[in-house]
C-alpha positions as CSV (number, residue, x, y, z in Angstrom):
1,M,-46.3,39.6,33.0
2,L,-46.3,42.4,30.5
3,G,-48.6,42.3,27.6
4,E,-50.7,39.5,29.1
5,N,-54.2,39.0,27.7
6,H,-56.9,39.7,30.3
7,S,-59.9,39.7,27.9
8,L,-63.1,38.7,29.6
9,L,-63.4,35.4,27.9
10,H,-59.7,34.6,28.6
11,E,-60.2,35.5,32.3
12,F,-63.5,33.5,32.7
13,P,-63.5,30.8,30.0
14,E,-65.8,28.6,32.2
15,H,-68.5,31.4,31.8
16,G,-68.2,31.8,28.1
17,E,-71.8,30.8,27.3
18,V,-73.2,33.2,30.0
19,I,-71.0,36.0,28.7
20,H,-72.2,35.5,25.2
21,Q,-75.9,35.3,26.3
22,L,-75.6,38.4,28.5
23,T,-73.8,40.3,25.7
24,K,-76.7,39.6,23.4
25,S,-79.5,40.3,25.8
26,D,-78.2,43.1,28.1
27,M,-77.0,46.3,26.4
28,S,-75.4,47.6,29.6
29,F,-73.4,44.4,30.0
30,A,-72.4,44.5,26.3
31,N,-71.2,48.1,26.6
32,D,-69.2,47.3,29.8
33,V,-67.6,44.2,28.1
34,K,-66.7,46.4,25.2
35,E,-65.2,49.0,27.5
36,Y,-63.4,46.3,29.5
37,N,-61.8,44.7,26.4
38,S,-60.9,48.1,25.1
39,L,-59.1,49.0,28.3
40,D,-57.4,45.6,28.3
41,K,-56.1,46.2,24.8
42,E,-54.9,49.7,25.6
43,I,-53.0,48.5,28.6
44,R,-51.5,45.5,26.7
45,V,-50.3,47.8,23.9
46,L,-48.8,50.3,26.3
47,E,-47.0,47.5,28.2
48,L,-45.6,46.1,24.9
49,R,-44.4,49.6,23.9
50,G,-42.6,50.0,27.2
51,A,-45.4,51.9,28.9
52,P,-44.9,55.4,27.3
53,I,-47.1,56.9,30.1
54,D,-46.3,57.6,33.7
55,D,-46.9,55.0,36.4
56,A,-49.9,56.9,37.9
57,E,-51.7,56.9,34.6
58,M,-51.0,53.2,34.0
59,N,-52.3,52.5,37.5
60,K,-55.5,54.4,36.8
61,L,-56.1,52.3,33.7
62,K,-55.4,49.1,35.5
63,H,-57.6,50.1,38.4
64,S,-60.5,51.0,36.0
65,R,-60.1,47.6,34.3
66,A,-60.2,45.8,37.7
67,V,-63.3,47.7,38.9
68,L,-65.0,46.9,35.6
69,K,-63.9,43.3,35.8
70,D,-65.3,42.9,39.3
71,S,-68.7,44.4,38.2
72,L,-68.9,42.2,35.2
73,Y,-68.1,39.1,37.2
74,Q,-70.8,39.9,39.7
75,R,-73.3,40.0,36.8
76,I,-71.9,36.8,35.2
77,S,-72.1,34.8,38.4
78,K,-75.7,35.7,39.3
């Protein structure tokens, strides 16, 4: 679905407390969360505007978001 919210807390609400704790105690994690949420917002805005970039660029953004999400999830679930 276009414009769907994929923010980290929305994707993993059951890990909300761990996400908050790691964000406060681990600067690398906090920076990655910030980058992930920024990418998610950028993708959502582009989708809602009719994706005014080519498909290859949109796929790169979505791939970057997915790779970052996987990395964050690995750290959350430790």
